[in-house]
C-alpha positions in Angstrom: -46.7 -12.2 -118.6 -45.3 -12.2 -114.2 -47.3 -11.1 -111.5 -47.3 -11.6 -107.8 -50.3 -13.8 -107.5 -53.0 -13.3 -104.9 -56.4 -14.8 -104.1 -57.6 -11.3 -104.5 -55.6 -10.5 -107.8 -57.0 -14.0 -109.4 -60.5 -12.9 -108.2 -60.3 -9.5 -110.3 -58.2 -9.9 -113.4 -58.7 -9.4 -116.7 -58.3 -12.4 -119.4 -54.9 -13.8 -119.6 -52.1 -15.5 -118.7 -50.2 -14.8 -115.6 -47.0 -17.1 -114.1 -46.9 -16.6 -110.5 -43.6 -14.4 -109.2 -43.9 -15.5 -106.1 -40.2 -17.5 -104.3 -42.6 -19.9 -103.1 -44.4 -20.8 -106.3 -42.9 -23.9 -108.1 -42.0 -23.3 -111.3 -44.7 -22.7 -114.7 -47.8 -22.4 -111.9 -49.8 -19.8 -113.4 -53.0 -18.2 -113.1 -55.4 -18.2 -116.9 -58.2 -15.9 -117.0 -60.7 -16.3 -120.5 -62.3 -14.3 -122.3 -66.1 -15.9 -121.4 -64.3 -15.1 -117.0 -63.0 -18.8 -116.3 -59.9 -18.7 -113.4 -58.0 -21.7 -113.1 -54.6 -22.3 -111.4 -52.7 -24.2 -113.8 -48.9 -25.5 -113.8 -47.0 -25.5 -117.5 -44.8 -27.8 -117.7 -42.3 -29.4 -120.1 -42.1 -33.0 -121.1 -38.3 -34.1 -119.8 -37.9 -36.7 -122.9 -39.5 -35.0 -125.6 -39.6 -30.8 -124.5 -42.9 -31.0 -125.2 -45.0 -28.2 -123.6 -47.8 -29.4 -121.5 -50.0 -27.2 -119.0 -52.8 -28.9 -116.4 -55.3 -27.5 -114.9 -55.4 -28.0 -111.2 -58.5 -26.2 -110.2 -61.2 -23.6 -110.3 -60.1 -20.2 -108.3 -63.6 -20.3 -106.1 -62.7 -24.0 -105.5 -58.8 -24.1 -104.7 -57.4 -21.0 -102.7 -54.1 -19.5 -103.8 -52.3 -21.5 -101.3 -53.5 -25.1 -101.9 -53.3 -24.5 -104.9 -49.6 -23.7 -104.6 -49.3 -26.8 -103.1 -50.8 -28.3 -105.5 -48.4 -27.4 -107.8 -44.9 -28.3 -106.0 -46.5 -31.6 -106.1 -47.7 -32.3 -109.7 -43.6 -30.2 -110.2 -41.6 -33.0 -108.5 -43.7 -35.6 -111.1 -42.4 -33.7 -113.6 -39.0 -33.8 -112.7 -38.8 -37.6 -111.7 -40.1 -37.4 -115.6 -43.5 -37.6 -115.6 -46.5 -36.4 -117.1 -49.5 -35.7 -114.7 -51.9 -34.3 -118.0 -50.8 -37.7 -119.3 -51.4 -39.9 -116.4 -55.0 -37.8 -116.0 -55.7 -38.4 -120.3 -54.8 -42.3 -119.5 -57.2 -42.4 -116.6 -60.0 -41.1 -118.5 -59.6 -42.9 -121.8 -60.0 -46.9 -119.4 -63.1 -48.1 -119.7 -65.8 -47.7 -117.1 -67.9 -50.9 -115.9 -70.5 -50.3 -118.6 -67.9 -50.7 -121.4 -66.6 -54.0 -119.4 -70.3 -55.4 -119.4 -70.9 -54.2 -122.6 -67.4 -56.3 -124.1 -68.5 -59.2 -121.7 -72.7 -59.3 -123.4 -70.8 -59.0 -126.7 -67.7 -61.6 -126.8 -69.3 -64.0 -123.2 -72.6 -64.1 -122.2 -73.8 -65.7 -125.2 -71.3 -69.2 -124.7 -73.8 -69.3 -120.9 -77.2 -70.9 -120.7 -79.9 -68.6 -121.6 -81.6 -69.0 -117.9 -78.1 -67.5 -116.7 -77.8 -64.9 -119.4 -81.4 -63.6 -118.5 -80.0 -64.0 -114.5 -77.0 -61.6 -115.6 -78.7 -58.9 -117.1 -81.0 -58.6 -114.7 -78.4 -58.6 -112.2 -77.0 -55.9 -114.4 -80.4 -53.7 -114.6 -81.5 -53.4 -111.1 -78.3 -53.8 -109.3 -74.9 -54.1 -110.2 -75.3 -51.4 -113.3 -76.8 -48.4 -110.8 -73.8 -49.0 -107.9 -71.1 -49.4 -109.7 -72.2 -48.7 -113.7 -69.6 -45.2 -113.9 -67.4 -46.2 -112.6 -63.9 -46.5 -114.4 -63.1 -50.3 -114.8 -59.6 -50.0 -112.6 -61.0 -47.3 -109.5 -63.6 -50.1 -108.2 -62.4 -51.8 -105.1 -63.2 -54.3 -103.0 -65.2 -51.7 -100.3 -67.8 -51.3 -103.6 -68.8 -54.8 -103.3 -68.8 -55.2 -100.3 -71.2 -51.9 -99.8 -73.0 -53.4 -102.7 -73.6 -56.2 -101.3 -73.9 -55.6 -97.8 -77.1 -52.8 -99.7 -78.9 -56.1 -101.0 -78.5 -58.4 -98.1 -80.0 -55.8 -95.8 -82.7 -55.8 -98.0 -83.6 -59.4 -97.2 -82.3 -60.6 -100.1 -79.5 -63.1 -99.3 -79.1 -65.1 -101.9 -79.8 -62.7 -104.4 -76.3 -60.8 -102.9 -74.4 -63.4 -103.1 -75.5 -63.9 -107.0 -74.9 -60.4 -106.9 -71.3 -60.6 -105.8 -70.6 -64.0 -107.7 -71.4 -61.7 -111.1 -69.2 -59.1 -110.1 -66.3 -61.4 -109.5 -67.6 -63.4 -112.8 -67.2 -59.7 -114.2 -64.2 -58.4 -113.2 -61.8 -62.1 -114.0 -63.1 -61.0 -117.5 -61.6 -57.5 -116.9 -58.1 -59.6 -115.7 -58.1 -61.5 -118.8 -58.6 -58.5 -121.0 -55.9 -56.5 -118.6 -58.2 -54.2 -117.9 -57.0 -54.4 -114.2 -54.3 -56.2 -112.7 -57.2 -57.8 -109.4 -60.5 -58.6 -108.8 -62.3 -56.8 -106.4 -64.5 -59.0 -105.7 -62.1 -61.6 -103.9 -62.7 -61.7 -100.6 -66.1 -60.1 -99.9 -67.5 -62.1 -97.3 -71.0 -63.9 -98.3 -73.6 -64.7 -96.7 -74.3 -68.5 -95.6 -76.7 -69.5 -97.2 -79.5 -72.7 -96.8 -80.8 -74.6 -99.3 -84.5 -74.9 -99.7 -86.3 -77.9 -98.3 -89.3 -77.3 -99.3 -91.8 -80.3 -101.0 -95.3 -80.6 -101.6 -97.1 -83.3 -99.6 -100.1 -85.7 -100.8 -102.8 -82.6 -99.1 -100.7 -79.1 -100.6 -100.2 -81.7 -104.1 -104.1 -81.6 -104.4 -105.0 -78.6 -102.9 -102.3 -77.2 -105.9 -104.1 -79.8 -108.1 -107.6 -78.2 -107.3 -105.9 -74.6 -108.2 -104.8 -75.8 -111.5 -108.5 -76.9 -112.5 -109.8 -73.7 -111.3 -107.2 -71.8 -113.0 -106.8 -73.5 -116.4 -109.6 -71.8 -118.2 -108.4 -68.5 -117.5 -104.7 -68.7 -117.5 -104.1 -71.6 -120.1 -100.5 -71.3 -120.5 -99.4 -71.1 -117.5 -101.2 -73.9 -116.0 -100.0 -76.3 -118.9 -96.0 -74.8 -117.9 -97.1 -75.4 -114.2 -98.3 -79.3 -115.0 -95.1 -79.8 -117.1 -92.5 -78.6 -114.4 -94.8 -81.3 -112.1 -94.2 -84.2 -114.6 -90.5 -83.1 -115.5 -89.3 -81.5 -113.1 -88.1 -79.3 -115.6 -86.6 -76.0 -114.3 -88.5 -72.5 -115.2 -86.4 -71.6 -117.9 -85.7 -75.1 -120.0 -89.7 -75.1 -120.0 -90.3 -71.6 -121.2 -87.2 -71.9 -124.6 -88.9 -75.4 -125.4 -89.0 -75.5 -128.8 -91.3 -77.8 -131.3 -88.1 -78.8 -132.7 -87.0 -80.2 -129.3 -89.7 -82.6 -128.5 -89.7 -86.4 -129.9 -93.4 -87.0 -129.6 -93.6 -90.5 -131.6 -90.7 -91.3 -128.8 -91.6 -89.5 -125.7 -88.2 -88.0 -125.7 -88.0 -84.4 -125.0 -84.5 -82.9 -126.6 -83.3 -80.1 -125.4 -79.6 -78.3 -126.5 -77.1 -78.0 -124.7 -77.6 -73.9 -124.8 -80.7 -74.3 -122.8 -79.6 -75.7 -119.8 -78.1 -75.1 -116.7 -75.5 -77.7 -117.1 -74.5 -76.7 -120.8 -74.9 -80.0 -121.9 -77.8 -81.6 -124.0 -80.3 -83.9 -122.0 -83.3 -85.7 -123.5 -85.7 -86.9 -120.4 -88.1 -89.1 -121.2 -91.6 -87.5 -121.2 -94.3 -89.0 -119.4 -97.5 -90.0 -121.1 -99.6 -86.9 -119.2 -96.6 -84.8 -120.0 -97.3 -86.0 -124.0 -101.0 -84.6 -123.7 -100.0 -81.8 -122.8 -97.6 -81.3 -125.6 -100.1 -83.3 -128.4 -103.4 -81.0 -127.7 -101.2 -77.6 -127.8 -100.2 -78.7 -130.8 -103.4 -79.2 -132.0 -104.9 -75.6 -130.8 -102.1 -74.2 -132.0 -102.5 -75.8 -135.5 -106.4 -75.2 -135.3 -106.3 -71.5 -134.8 -103.9 -70.2 -137.1 -103.3 -70.3 -140.9 -99.8 -70.2 -140.2 -97.8 -73.2 -141.2 -96.2 -74.5 -137.1 -92.5 -74.2 -137.8 -90.3 -76.4 -135.7 -88.8 -73.8 -134.6 -91.4 -71.8 -132.9 -91.5 -71.7 -129.1 -94.0 -74.4 -127.4 -94.9 -71.9 -125.0 -95.4 -68.3 -126.1 -92.6 -65.3 -125.7 -90.4 -68.3 -124.7 -87.8 -67.2 -122.5 -88.8 -63.7 -122.3 -89.0 -61.2 -120.2 -92.6 -60.5 -120.2 -93.0 -64.6 -120.9 -91.3 -65.0 -116.9 -93.2 -62.1 -115.9 -96.5 -63.7 -116.8 -96.0 -66.9 -115.0 -94.7 -65.8 -112.3 -98.3 -63.7 -112.3 -100.2 -66.3 -112.4 -98.2 -68.5 -110.2 -98.4 -66.3 -107.2 -102.0 -65.8 -108.0 -102.3 -69.7 -108.7 -100.6 -70.3 -105.4 -101.8 -68.2 -103.2 -105.6 -69.9 -104.1 -104.2 -73.4 -103.2 -102.9 -71.3 -99.7 -99.4 -72.2 -101.0 -98.3 -69.2 -100.8 -94.4 -70.0 -99.2 -94.0 -72.6 -101.7 -91.8 -71.2 -105.4 -91.9 -72.1 -108.3 -88.3 -73.9 -107.7 -89.7 -75.7 -105.5 -91.7 -77.7 -108.0 -88.3 -79.6 -108.6 -87.1 -80.7 -105.0 -90.8 -82.2 -105.1 -90.3 -83.8 -108.4 -87.2 -85.3 -106.4 -89.3 -86.2 -103.4 -91.3 -88.6 -105.2 -88.9 -90.3 -107.3 -87.3 -90.4 -103.9 -89.9 -91.8 -102.0 -90.4 -94.4 -105.0 -87.4 -95.8 -104.0 -85.4 -94.6 -107.2 -82.0 -95.3 -107.4 -80.3 -91.2 -107.3 -77.9 -92.0 -109.9 -81.3 -92.3 -111.9 -83.3 -89.5 -110.2 -79.8 -87.3 -111.6 -80.3 -88.3 -114.9 -83.9 -86.8 -114.5 -83.4 -83.5 -113.0 -80.1 -83.3 -115.9 -77.8 -82.7 -112.5 -73.8 -83.0 -114.1 -73.1 -83.3 -110.2 -74.3 -86.6 -108.3 -73.4 -84.5 -104.9 -76.0 -82.2 -106.2 -78.6 -85.4 -106.3 -77.6 -86.5 -102.8 -78.9 -83.6 -100.9 -82.3 -85.3 -101.5 -80.6 -88.1 -100.3 -82.6 -87.1 -96.6 -86.2 -88.1 -98.6 -85.4 -91.6 -98.3 -87.6 -92.4 -95.9 -88.1 -95.6 -96.9 -83.9 -96.9 -97.0 -83.5 -94.7 -93.7 -86.4 -96.7 -92.1 -84.5 -100.1 -93.3 -81.1 -98.8 -91.8 -82.8 -98.6 -88.4 -84.4 -101.5 -88.3 -81.3 -103.8 -89.4 -79.8 -101.5 -86.4 -82.5 -102.5 -84.2 -81.7 -106.8 -85.0 -77.9 -106.4 -84.8 -78.5 -105.4 -81.5 -81.3 -107.2 -80.5 -83.5 -105.3 -79.0 
């Protein structure tokens, strides 16, 4: 039925459909009142190409005054007259995937191709930062300002490197969205990252002695963590690589650790030689394992309990904090052990290429950042220049 609509009428009308008879309203503008009492402004229209009748809801009467609803209806009518379908466009937007759905596809199709350590880092970053910030948004709705806001929030907590890592993950995620034709651009592109300075924290002889004393102190109570830390000191391997070590990766007879590409950051096989002390640790662990269980040791078993799962990483981190505090090394990170190993090898005048092979660096530039530690080489250069100038 037709009715001269007003805000007062809309609030009091009985259940039914009322088309506005006011000439100021666009064709099809109406009030709908349901038997349950819901009252909303709508626009009825027919599609130009098919003649199909459609009805799109503008908004609730309580939230939309008649004048504003009439204005919105006129905007929608112009879209219809131009051959558009406002309701169809709205339904299409609702069907668009959310960032969470993008992440789920990424986890299923792309994440497994990355190193185990990277997978864990991405999962933690998604859980702690990305999902709470933009997980519910449509992929197409995420803007650069959303990524900037997230990056700024993390940075303001003093986590500058973490903020950059989260930005990098977002960039990777939306690059995949472009490949999957979910959107045409990457909202993380152009977001300015924080300036990072590589840590240059190494153990000197006194600090090394204190750490070794702390390890001896905690060996009876934290045997697994102590062994992991000592393996890091003996090999320079990353935490995730050590935690992911399986017995089938280790050739004790040849003293070689065959790290599969799936477990290394460089995504390539890496087979470093094991120092004698590292072999002793592994032989002891194997003997202890076989002595305390009736279950036959399988080659695919982890050398350290829990492998690289979250619980195992948390346990190691907890023990590491206690051990380093006992040694008076509160500012020393687990990854700094790797830096220290590089410094020890450089101090022994080993070639940088050899050191890169030991640490599993894919790019020579990664190893060259330790070159400044080569004190003997620097002093030799200074002596040559001094002699050349006759002083």
